[in-house]
N, CA, C and O atoms as a Tinker XYZ file with bonds, in Angstrom:
   464  protein
     1  N    100.287000  139.903000   47.659000    73     2
     2  CA   100.623000  140.936000   48.625000    64     1     3
     3  C     99.789000  142.199000   48.374000    63     2     4     5
     4  O     99.244000  142.780000   49.312000    81     3
     5  N     99.692000  142.621000   47.103000    73     3     6
     6  CA    98.926000  143.823000   46.794000    64     5     7
     7  C     97.443000  143.620000   47.088000    63     6     8     9
     8  O     96.769000  144.530000   47.571000    81     7
     9  N     96.936000  142.416000   46.794000    73     7    10
    10  CA    95.523000  142.155000   47.047000    64     9    11
    11  C     95.189000  142.357000   48.521000    63    10    12    13
    12  O     94.182000  142.980000   48.857000    81    11
    13  N     96.034000  141.832000   49.388000    73    11    14
    14  CA    95.788000  141.965000   50.822000    64    13    15
    15  C     95.901000  143.414000   51.261000    63    14    16    17
    16  O     95.132000  143.868000   52.108000    81    15
    17  N     96.855000  144.148000   50.693000    73    15    18
    18  CA    97.006000  145.563000   51.015000    64    17    19
    19  C     95.752000  146.336000   50.643000    63    18    20    21
    20  O     95.254000  147.138000   51.433000    81    19
    21  N     95.238000  146.095000   49.432000    73    19    22
    22  CA    94.020000  146.786000   49.004000    64    21    23
    23  C     92.818000  146.363000   49.839000    63    22    24    25
    24  O     91.953000  147.188000   50.134000    81    23
    25  N     92.751000  145.099000   50.220000    73    23    26
    26  CA    91.650000  144.647000   51.078000    64    25    27
    27  C     91.713000  145.371000   52.419000    63    26    28    29
    28  O     90.683000  145.783000   52.952000    81    27
    29  N     92.920000  145.527000   52.965000    73    27    30
    30  CA    93.069000  146.241000   54.232000    64    29    31
    31  C     92.629000  147.700000   54.095000    63    30    32    33
    32  O     91.952000  148.237000   54.971000    81    31
    33  N     93.020000  148.333000   52.989000    73    31    34
    34  CA    92.598000  149.716000   52.734000    64    33    35
    35  C     91.080000  149.780000   52.646000    63    34    36    37
    36  O     90.452000  150.653000   53.246000    81    35
    37  N     90.493000  148.848000   51.892000    73    35    38
    38  CA    89.033000  148.815000   51.759000    64    37    39
    39  C     88.354000  148.665000   53.117000    63    38    40    41
    40  O     87.386000  149.364000   53.418000    81    39
    41  N     88.868000  147.749000   53.930000    73    39    42
    42  CA    88.257000  147.512000   55.241000    64    41    43
    43  C     88.295000  148.756000   56.113000    63    42    44    45
    44  O     87.323000  149.064000   56.802000    81    43
    45  N     89.406000  149.468000   56.084000    73    43    46
    46  CA    89.546000  150.683000   56.891000    64    45    47
    47  C     88.651000  151.786000   56.346000    63    46    48    49
    48  O     87.911000  152.420000   57.098000    81    47
    49  N     88.717000  152.014000   55.045000    73    47    50
    50  CA    87.953000  153.105000   54.434000    64    49    51
    51  C     86.454000  152.880000   54.545000    63    50    52    53
    52  O     85.702000  153.840000   54.712000    81    51
    53  N     86.005000  151.644000   54.455000    73    51    54
    54  CA    84.578000  151.342000   54.503000    64    53    55
    55  C     83.971000  151.708000   55.856000    63    54    56    57
    56  O     82.768000  151.949000   55.957000    81    55
    57  N     84.798000  151.749000   56.884000    73    55    58
    58  CA    84.311000  152.076000   58.231000    64    57    59
    59  C     84.099000  153.572000   58.431000    63    58    60    61
    60  O     83.475000  153.981000   59.410000    81    59
    61  N     84.611000  154.395000   57.512000    73    59    62
    62  CA    84.479000  155.842000   57.646000    64    61    63
    63  C     83.047000  156.274000   57.339000    63    62    64    65
    64  O     82.358000  155.660000   56.524000    81    63
    65  N     82.620000  157.324000   57.998000    73    63    66
    66  CA    81.273000  157.852000   57.789000    64    65    67
    67  C     81.095000  158.260000   56.330000    63    66    68    69
    68  O     81.953000  158.927000   55.752000    81    67
    69  N     79.985000  157.857000   55.749000    73    67    70
    70  CA    79.680000  158.239000   54.370000    64    69    71
    71  C     80.237000  157.302000   53.317000    63    70    72    73
    72  O     79.936000  157.461000   52.133000    81    71
    73  N     81.043000  156.326000   53.720000    73    71    74
    74  CA    81.607000  155.384000   52.752000    64    73    75
    75  C     80.794000  154.086000   52.780000    63    74    76    77
    76  O     80.814000  153.350000   53.766000    81    75
    77  N     80.091000  153.821000   51.697000    73    75    78
    78  CA    79.284000  152.609000   51.637000    64    77    79
    79  C     79.782000  151.633000   50.585000    63    78    80    81
    80  O     79.427000  150.454000   50.614000    81    79
    81  N     80.611000  152.117000   49.647000    73    79    82
    82  CA    81.153000  151.229000   48.621000    64    81    83
    83  C     82.535000  151.712000   48.211000    63    82    84    85
    84  O     82.976000  152.793000   48.601000    81    83
    85  N     83.209000  150.885000   47.413000    73    83    86
    86  CA    84.555000  151.231000   46.954000    64    85    87
    87  C     84.578000  152.531000   46.173000    63    86    88    89
    88  O     85.566000  153.264000   46.213000    81    87
    89  N     83.502000  152.823000   45.465000    73    87    90
    90  CA    83.482000  154.043000   44.652000    64    89    91
    91  C     83.513000  155.308000   45.501000    63    90    92    93
    92  O     83.849000  156.381000   44.999000    81    91
    93  N     83.166000  155.194000   46.780000    73    91    94
    94  CA    83.185000  156.355000   47.669000    64    93    95
    95  C     84.603000  156.798000   48.023000    63    94    96    97
    96  O     84.813000  157.953000   48.393000    81    95
    97  N     85.563000  155.906000   47.916000    73    95    98
    98  CA    86.929000  156.262000   48.303000    64    97    99
    99  C     87.982000  155.879000   47.266000    63    98   100   101
   100  O     89.177000  155.955000   47.549000    81    99
   101  N     87.568000  155.479000   46.096000    73    99   102
   102  CA    88.519000  155.110000   45.053000    64   101   103
   103  C     89.425000  156.277000   44.688000    63   102   104   105
   104  O     90.626000  156.092000   44.488000    81   103
   105  N     88.856000  157.480000   44.600000    73   103   106
   106  CA    89.657000  158.652000   44.239000    64   105   107
   107  C     90.763000  158.906000   45.259000    63   106   108   109
   108  O     91.903000  159.186000   44.888000    81   107
   109  N     90.423000  158.809000   46.550000    73   107   110
   110  CA    91.430000  159.041000   47.585000    64   109   111
   111  C     92.518000  157.968000   47.548000    63   110   112   113
   112  O     93.702000  158.275000   47.689000    81   111
   113  N     92.116000  156.716000   47.359000    73   111   114
   114  CA    93.091000  155.631000   47.290000    64   113   115
   115  C     94.009000  155.815000   46.081000    63   114   116   117
   116  O     95.219000  155.607000   46.177000    81   115
   117  N     93.429000  156.203000   44.948000    73   115   118
   118  CA    94.227000  156.444000   43.744000    64   117   119
   119  C     95.226000  157.570000   43.961000    63   118   120   121
   120  O     96.374000  157.475000   43.528000    81   119
   121  N     94.798000  158.630000   44.625000    73   119   122
   122  CA    95.660000  159.774000   44.921000    64   121   123
   123  C     96.838000  159.339000   45.779000    63   122   124   125
   124  O     97.976000  159.724000   45.511000    81   123
   125  N     96.576000  158.547000   46.800000    73   123   126
   126  CA    97.642000  158.070000   47.678000    64   125   127
   127  C     98.638000  157.218000   46.882000    63   126   128   129
   128  O     99.850000  157.385000   47.016000    81   127
   129  N     98.125000  156.317000   46.063000    73   127   130
   130  CA    99.005000  155.474000   45.258000    64   129   131
   131  C     99.822000  156.301000   44.271000    63   130   132   133
   132  O    100.994000  156.008000   44.035000    81   131
   133  N     99.213000  157.325000   43.698000    73   131   134
   134  CA    99.912000  158.194000   42.769000    64   133   135
   135  C    101.060000  158.929000   43.474000    63   134   136   137
   136  O    102.159000  159.024000   42.928000    81   135
   137  N    100.812000  159.440000   44.666000    73   135   138
   138  CA   101.860000  160.142000   45.411000    64   137   139
   139  C    103.006000  159.201000   45.760000    63   138   140   141
   140  O    104.173000  159.588000   45.688000    81   139
   141  N    102.684000  157.984000   46.134000    73   139   142
   142  CA   103.712000  156.997000   46.437000    64   141   143
   143  C    104.500000  156.657000   45.168000    63   142   144   145
   144  O    105.723000  156.521000   45.206000    81   143
   145  N    103.792000  156.521000   44.053000    73   143   146
   146  CA   104.455000  156.260000   42.774000    64   145   147
   147  C    105.435000  157.385000   42.431000    63   146   148   149
   148  O    106.565000  157.121000   42.022000    81   147
   149  N    105.006000  158.629000   42.595000    73   147   150
   150  CA   105.894000  159.764000   42.307000    64   149   151
   151  C    107.150000  159.713000   43.159000    63   150   152   153
   152  O    108.245000  160.002000   42.677000    81   151
   153  N    106.997000  159.348000   44.417000    73   151   154
   154  CA   108.151000  159.253000   45.304000    64   153   155
   155  C    109.119000  158.179000   44.817000    63   154   156   157
   156  O    110.332000  158.391000   44.797000    81   155
   157  N    108.582000  157.033000   44.428000    73   155   158
   158  CA   109.427000  155.957000   43.901000    64   157   159
   159  C    110.108000  156.382000   42.598000    63   158   160   161
   160  O    111.281000  156.081000   42.377000    81   159
   161  N    109.372000  157.078000   41.744000    73   159   162
   162  CA   109.935000  157.578000   40.490000    64   161   163
   163  C    111.094000  158.528000   40.763000    63   162   164   165
   164  O    112.131000  158.448000   40.104000    81   163
   165  N    110.925000  159.417000   41.719000    73   163   166
   166  CA   111.999000  160.347000   42.090000    64   165   167
   167  C    113.238000  159.581000   42.537000    63   166   168   169
   168  O    114.356000  159.894000   42.128000    81   167
   169  N    113.029000  158.586000   43.371000    73   167   170
   170  CA   114.159000  157.790000   43.845000    64   169   171
   171  C    114.885000  157.092000   42.711000    63   170   172   173
   172  O    116.115000  157.072000   42.669000    81   171
   173  N    114.118000  156.517000   41.792000    73   171   174
   174  CA   114.722000  155.842000   40.635000    64   173   175
   175  C    115.495000  156.826000   39.764000    63   174   176   177
   176  O    116.590000  156.517000   39.295000    81   175
   177  N    114.926000  158.014000   39.547000    73   175   178
   178  CA   115.594000  159.030000   38.722000    64   177   179
   179  C    116.898000  159.483000   39.378000    63   178   180   181
   180  O    117.899000  159.697000   38.695000    81   179
   181  N    116.884000  159.627000   40.704000    73   179   182
   182  CA   118.087000  160.047000   41.418000    64   181   183
   183  C    119.189000  158.997000   41.308000    63   182   184   185
   184  O    120.354000  159.330000   41.088000    81   183
   185  N    118.815000  157.728000   41.462000    73   183   186
   186  CA   119.801000  156.645000   41.362000    64   185   187
   187  C    120.376000  156.584000   39.950000    63   186   188   189
   188  O    121.589000  156.458000   39.778000    81   187
   189  N    119.514000  156.672000   38.947000    73   187   190
   190  CA   119.973000  156.621000   37.549000    64   189   191
   191  C    120.922000  157.781000   37.247000    63   190   192   193
   192  O    121.956000  157.591000   36.606000    81   191
   193  N    120.569000  158.973000   37.708000    73   191   194
   194  CA   121.431000  160.134000   37.460000    64   193   195
   195  C    122.782000  159.958000   38.156000    63   194   196   197
   196  O    123.826000  160.280000   37.590000    81   195
   197  N    122.752000  159.451000   39.373000    73   195   198
   198  CA   124.003000  159.238000   40.113000    64   197   199
   199  C    124.883000  158.218000   39.403000    63   198   200   201
   200  O    126.096000  158.408000   39.307000    81   199
   201  N    124.289000  157.142000   38.907000    73   199   202
   202  CA   125.057000  156.120000   38.203000    64   201   203
   203  C    125.659000  156.657000   36.909000    63   202   204   205
   204  O    126.734000  156.222000   36.499000    81   203
   205  N    124.987000  157.582000   36.277000    73   203   206
   206  CA   125.491000  158.176000   35.038000    64   205   207
   207  C    126.395000  159.377000   35.297000    63   206   208   209
   208  O    126.975000  159.940000   34.369000    81   207
   209  N    126.508000  159.763000   36.570000    73   207   210
   210  CA   127.334000  160.911000   36.913000    64   209   211
   211  C    126.746000  162.230000   36.452000    63   210   212   213
   212  O    127.472000  163.179000   36.158000    81   211
   213  N    125.415000  162.280000   36.392000    73   211   214
   214  CA   124.734000  163.487000   35.933000    64   213   215
   215  C    123.876000  164.057000   37.053000    63   214   216   217
   216  O    123.458000  163.330000   37.954000    81   215
   217  N    123.614000  165.356000   36.997000    73   215   218
   218  CA   122.746000  165.948000   38.011000    64   217   219
   219  C    121.292000  165.522000   37.804000    63   218   220   221
   220  O    120.890000  165.151000   36.702000    81   219
   221  N    120.532000  165.581000   38.860000    73   219   222
   222  CA   119.117000  165.228000   38.794000    64   221   223
   223  C    118.317000  166.330000   39.465000    63   222   224   225
   224  O    118.501000  166.606000   40.651000    81   223
   225  N    117.443000  166.948000   38.720000    73   223   226
   226  CA   116.550000  167.963000   39.287000    64   225   227
   227  C    115.263000  167.269000   39.702000    63   226   228   229
   228  O    114.533000  166.767000   38.848000    81   227
   229  N    114.976000  167.232000   40.983000    73   227   230
   230  CA   113.771000  166.531000   41.438000    64   229   231
   231  C    112.490000  167.211000   40.959000    63   230   232   233
   232  O    112.432000  168.431000   40.801000    81   231
   233  N    111.475000  166.393000   40.735000    73   231   234
   234  CA   110.155000  166.899000   40.369000    64   233   235
   235  C    109.495000  167.513000   41.604000    63   234   236   237
   236  O    108.878000  168.575000   41.534000    81   235
   237  N    109.639000  166.826000   42.728000    73   235   238
   238  CA   109.003000  167.232000   43.982000    64   237   239
   239  C    110.082000  167.713000   44.939000    63   238   240   241
   240  O    111.088000  167.032000   45.139000    81   239
   241  N    109.874000  168.889000   45.533000    73   239   242
   242  CA   110.889000  169.392000   46.465000    64   241   243
   243  C    110.911000  168.547000   47.740000    63   242   244   245
   244  O    109.972000  167.800000   48.017000    81   243
   245  N    111.983000  168.672000   48.502000    73   243   246
   246  CA   112.213000  167.828000   49.670000    64   245   247
   247  C    111.077000  167.892000   50.688000    63   246   248   249
   248  O    110.716000  166.867000   51.267000    81   247
   249  N    110.517000  169.052000   50.913000    73   247   250
   250  CA   109.460000  169.228000   51.919000    64   249   251
   251  C    108.200000  168.434000   51.595000    63   250   252   253
   252  O    107.463000  168.044000   52.501000    81   251
   253  N    107.947000  168.192000   50.313000    73   251   254
   254  CA   106.701000  167.552000   49.902000    64   253   255
   255  C    106.861000  166.093000   49.497000    63   254   256   257
   256  O    105.919000  165.480000   48.994000    81   255
   257  N    108.035000  165.540000   49.713000    73   255   258
   258  CA   108.279000  164.132000   49.365000    64   257   259
   259  C    107.534000  163.216000   50.330000    63   258   260   261
   260  O    107.368000  163.534000   51.508000    81   259
   261  N    107.101000  162.102000   49.822000    73   259   262
   262  CA   106.355000  161.088000   50.576000    64   261   263
   263  C    107.082000  160.714000   51.871000    63   262   264   265
   264  O    106.463000  160.610000   52.930000    81   263
   265  N    108.373000  160.517000   51.779000    73   263   266
   266  CA   109.153000  160.081000   52.937000    64   265   267
   267  C    109.163000  161.104000   54.065000    63   266   268   269
   268  O    109.457000  160.755000   55.208000    81   267
   269  N    108.853000  162.345000   53.768000    73   267   270
   270  CA   108.854000  163.386000   54.795000    64   269   271
   271  C    107.526000  163.411000   55.561000    63   270   272   273
   272  O    107.516000  163.485000   56.790000    81   271
   273  N    106.425000  163.350000   54.839000    73   271   274
   274  CA   105.136000  163.516000   55.511000    64   273   275
   275  C    104.363000  162.216000   55.712000    63   274   276   277
   276  O    103.580000  162.123000   56.657000    81   275
   277  N    104.552000  161.215000   54.866000    73   275   278
   278  CA   103.776000  159.985000   54.970000    64   277   279
   279  C    104.543000  158.843000   55.624000    63   278   280   281
   280  O    103.950000  157.997000   56.294000    81   279
   281  N    105.849000  158.818000   55.435000    73   279   282
   282  CA   106.641000  157.708000   55.951000    64   281   283
   283  C    107.996000  158.180000   56.464000    63   282   284   285
   284  O    109.036000  157.750000   55.964000    81   283
   285  N    107.987000  159.069000   57.467000    73   283   286
   286  CA   109.277000  159.559000   57.976000    64   285   287
   287  C    110.060000  158.450000   58.669000    63   286   288   289
   288  O    109.487000  157.530000   59.253000    81   287
   289  N    111.356000  158.559000   58.589000    73   287   290
   290  CA   112.239000  157.565000   59.212000    64   289   291
   291  C    113.019000  158.207000   60.357000    63   290   292   293
   292  O    113.290000  159.408000   60.349000    81   291
   293  N    113.369000  157.387000   61.332000    73   291   294
   294  CA   114.195000  157.878000   62.436000    64   293   295
   295  C    115.665000  157.757000   62.069000    63   294   296   297
   296  O    115.994000  157.439000   60.926000    81   295
   297  N    116.549000  158.006000   63.023000    73   295   298
   298  CA   117.990000  158.020000   62.760000    64   297   299
   299  C    118.532000  156.671000   62.294000    63   298   300   301
   300  O    119.557000  156.623000   61.615000    81   299
   301  N    117.857000  155.574000   62.650000    73   299   302
   302  CA   118.327000  154.248000   62.230000    64   301   303
   303  C    117.564000  153.724000   61.013000    63   302   304   305
   304  O    117.749000  152.572000   60.619000    81   303
   305  N    116.713000  154.551000   60.419000    73   303   306
   306  CA   116.025000  154.180000   59.186000    64   305   307
   307  C    114.709000  153.459000   59.362000    63   306   308   309
   308  O    114.161000  152.926000   58.397000    81   307
   309  N    114.188000  153.433000   60.591000    73   307   310
   310  CA   112.896000  152.791000   60.835000    64   309   311
   311  C    111.787000  153.839000   60.818000    63   310   312   313
   312  O    112.034000  155.023000   61.046000    81   311
   313  N    110.569000  153.392000   60.546000    73   311   314
   314  CA   109.426000  154.290000   60.535000    64   313   315
   315  C    109.350000  155.033000   61.858000    63   314   316   317
   316  O    109.376000  154.420000   62.925000    81   315
   317  N    109.257000  156.349000   61.785000    73   315   318
   318  CA   109.229000  157.202000   62.975000    64   317   319
   319  C    107.786000  157.558000   63.323000    63   318   320   321
   320  O    107.203000  158.481000   62.755000    81   319
   321  N    107.228000  156.811000   64.259000    73   319   322
   322  CA   105.832000  157.013000   64.665000    64   321   323
   323  C    105.622000  158.392000   65.290000    63   322   324   325
   324  O    104.521000  158.941000   65.228000    81   323
   325  N    106.663000  158.946000   65.886000    73   323   326
   326  CA   106.530000  160.254000   66.530000    64   325   327
   327  C    106.470000  161.405000   65.528000    63   326   328   329
   328  O    105.905000  162.456000   65.829000    81   327
   329  N    107.040000  161.218000   64.353000    73   327   330
   330  CA   107.053000  162.271000   63.338000    64   329   331
   331  C    105.971000  162.106000   62.280000    63   330   332   333
   332  O    105.679000  163.041000   61.535000    81   331
   333  N    105.382000  160.932000   62.214000    73   331   334
   334  CA   104.369000  160.662000   61.190000    64   333   335
   335  C    103.118000  161.501000   61.443000    63   334   336   337
   336  O    102.650000  161.627000   62.574000    81   335
   337  N    102.599000  162.061000   60.374000    73   335   338
   338  CA   101.373000  162.843000   60.465000    64   337   339
   339  C    100.174000  161.900000   60.465000    63   338   340   341
   340  O    100.103000  160.961000   59.672000    81   339
   341  N     99.236000  162.167000   61.369000    73   339   342
   342  CA    98.021000  161.370000   61.448000    64   341   343
   343  C     96.844000  162.278000   61.772000    63   342   344   345
   344  O     97.024000  163.422000   62.191000    81   343
   345  N     95.654000  161.766000   61.575000    73   343   346
   346  CA    94.437000  162.470000   61.953000    64   345   347
   347  C     94.359000  163.883000   61.403000    63   346   348   349
   348  O     94.662000  164.119000   60.234000    81   347
   349  N     93.948000  164.831000   62.256000    73   347   350
   350  CA    93.789000  166.223000   61.816000    64   349   351
   351  C     95.082000  166.845000   61.276000    63   350   352   353
   352  O     95.036000  167.672000   60.366000    81   351
   353  N     96.229000  166.456000   61.829000    73   351   354
   354  CA    97.507000  166.997000   61.332000    64   353   355
   355  C     97.759000  166.553000   59.892000    63   354   356   357
   356  O     98.235000  167.342000   59.075000    81   355
   357  N     97.445000  165.302000   59.578000    73   355   358
   358  CA    97.618000  164.796000   58.220000    64   357   359
   359  C     96.644000  165.479000   57.265000    63   358   360   361
   360  O     97.032000  165.893000   56.172000    81   359
   361  N     95.398000  165.596000   57.668000    73   359   362
   362  CA    94.391000  166.256000   56.832000    64   361   363
   363  C     94.790000  167.698000   56.566000    63   362   364   365
   364  O     94.677000  168.177000   55.438000    81   363
   365  N     95.254000  168.390000   57.596000    73   363   366
   366  CA    95.695000  169.780000   57.439000    64   365   367
   367  C     96.883000  169.869000   56.480000    63   366   368   369
   368  O     96.926000  170.743000   55.614000    81   367
   369  N     97.826000  168.977000   56.638000    73   367   370
   370  CA    99.005000  168.986000   55.767000    64   369   371
   371  C     98.599000  168.793000   54.307000    63   370   372   373
   372  O     99.069000  169.514000   53.427000    81   371
   373  N     97.737000  167.833000   54.058000    73   371   374
   374  CA    97.303000  167.553000   52.683000    64   373   375
   375  C     96.537000  168.737000   52.115000    63   374   376   377
   376  O     96.806000  169.168000   50.993000    81   375
   377  N     95.588000  169.266000   52.872000    73   375   378
   378  CA    94.739000  170.352000   52.360000    64   377   379
   379  C     95.445000  171.693000   52.254000    63   378   380   381
   380  O     95.230000  172.434000   51.295000    81   379
   381  N     96.287000  172.014000   53.231000    73   379   382
   382  CA    96.899000  173.345000   53.299000    64   381   383
   383  C     98.257000  173.413000   52.600000    63   382   384   385
   384  O     98.635000  174.462000   52.079000    81   383
   385  N     98.985000  172.306000   52.587000    73   383   386
   386  CA   100.332000  172.347000   52.009000    64   385   387
   387  C    100.457000  171.524000   50.721000    63   386   388   389
   388  O    100.948000  172.017000   49.706000    81   387
   389  N    100.012000  170.277000   50.775000    73   387   390
   390  CA   100.247000  169.375000   49.647000    64   389   391
   391  C     99.422000  169.727000   48.410000    63   390   392   393
   392  O     99.980000  169.872000   47.322000    81   391
   393  N     98.104000  169.866000   48.558000    73   391   394
   394  CA    97.265000  170.210000   47.400000    64   393   395
   395  C     97.705000  171.515000   46.747000    63   394   396   397
   396  O     97.876000  171.554000   45.528000    81   395
   397  N     97.892000  172.584000   47.517000    73   395   398
   398  CA    98.345000  173.830000   46.875000    64   397   399
   399  C     99.696000  173.678000   46.176000    63   398   400   401
   400  O     99.913000  174.266000   45.116000    81   399
   401  N    100.596000  172.902000   46.754000    73   399   402
   402  CA   101.894000  172.679000   46.125000    64   401   403
   403  C    101.726000  172.015000   44.758000    63   402   404   405
   404  O    102.305000  172.465000   43.769000    81   403
   405  N    100.935000  170.948000   44.706000    73   403   406
   406  CA   100.741000  170.260000   43.431000    64   405   407
   407  C     99.911000  171.082000   42.451000    63   406   408   409
   408  O    100.094000  170.951000   41.241000    81   407
   409  N     99.018000  171.911000   42.932000    73   407   410
   410  CA    98.290000  172.813000   42.038000    64   409   411
   411  C     99.247000  173.791000   41.380000    63   410   412   413
   412  O     98.990000  174.252000   40.268000    81   411
   413  N    100.341000  174.112000   42.045000    73   411   414
   414  CA   101.364000  174.979000   41.477000    64   413   415
   415  C    102.024000  174.376000   40.249000    63   414   416   417
   416  O    102.549000  175.110000   39.412000    81   415
   417  N    102.009000  173.050000   40.124000    73   415   418
   418  CA   102.562000  172.406000   38.936000    64   417   419
   419  C    101.760000  172.802000   37.706000    63   418   420   421
   420  O    102.323000  173.044000   36.639000    81   419
   421  N    100.462000  172.865000   37.860000    73   419   422
   422  CA    99.589000  173.248000   36.751000    64   421   423
   423  C     99.927000  174.660000   36.283000    63   422   424   425
   424  O    100.032000  174.918000   35.084000    81   423
   425  N    100.093000  175.555000   37.224000    73   423   426
   426  CA   100.423000  176.943000   36.890000    64   425   427
   427  C    101.821000  177.032000   36.263000    63   426   428   429
   428  O    102.043000  177.826000   35.348000    81   427
   429  N    102.756000  176.220000   36.754000    73   427   430
   430  CA   104.120000  176.248000   36.249000    64   429   431
   431  C    104.214000  175.786000   34.794000    63   430   432   433
   432  O    105.010000  176.319000   34.020000    81   431
   433  N    103.400000  174.793000   34.425000    73   431   434
   434  CA   103.453000  174.283000   33.057000    64   433   435
   435  C    102.542000  175.072000   32.133000    63   434   436   437
   436  O    102.743000  175.102000   30.919000    81   435
   437  N    101.529000  175.717000   32.724000    73   435   438
   438  CA   100.576000  176.485000   31.932000    64   437   439
   439  C     99.657000  175.624000   31.092000    63   438   440   441
   440  O     98.912000  176.139000   30.258000    81   439
   441  N     99.702000  174.317000   31.304000    73   439   442
   442  CA    98.906000  173.437000   30.455000    64   441   443
   443  C     97.909000  172.587000   31.218000    63   442   444   445
   444  O     97.059000  171.930000   30.616000    81   443
   445  N     98.008000  172.597000   32.538000    73   443   446
   446  CA    97.152000  171.707000   33.303000    64   445   447
   447  C     97.722000  170.294000   33.363000    63   446   448   449
   448  O     97.140000  169.414000   33.996000    81   447
   449  N     98.831000  170.082000   32.722000    73   447   450
   450  CA    99.500000  168.790000   32.725000    64   449   451
   451  C    100.844000  168.929000   33.426000    63   450   452   453
   452  O    101.466000  169.990000   33.383000    81   451
   453  N    101.286000  167.862000   34.068000    73   451   454
   454  CA   102.582000  167.916000   34.732000    64   453   455
   455  C    103.707000  167.745000   33.740000    63   454   456   457
   456  O    104.869000  167.968000   34.078000    81   455
   457  N    103.393000  167.364000   32.550000    73   455   458
   458  CA   104.418000  167.187000   31.527000    64   457   459
   459  C    104.401000  168.411000   30.634000    63   458   460   461
   460  O    103.408000  168.683000   29.959000    81   459
   461  N    105.487000  169.141000   30.632000    73   459   462
   462  CA   105.545000  170.376000   29.828000    64   461   463
   463  C    105.856000  170.060000   28.385000    63   462   464
   464  O    105.945000  170.969000   27.560000    81   463
């Protein structure tokens, strides 16, 4: 399943101007996977805290969670195509909101690492 997913990503990315090999877009693909991983980690931490009856302080605030900007859901829990960011809106969101937000983590820890 993952192999086919990565092949699909490769096929799409290779068609973009300036992309001639996997190395041209590996960084972007890694970034996307990392953001998705963080979202899954947050979900797991929330479930674990709830099961233990303890509070959970999220790493990522609600506005910047993957499910809000990359995979929004409608009222019945299905992918909401009308709310999903695409094209210039997605690029603007990543450049103007998401990158600066995550850069704030570096300043918050004072170490350049997300782990204090």
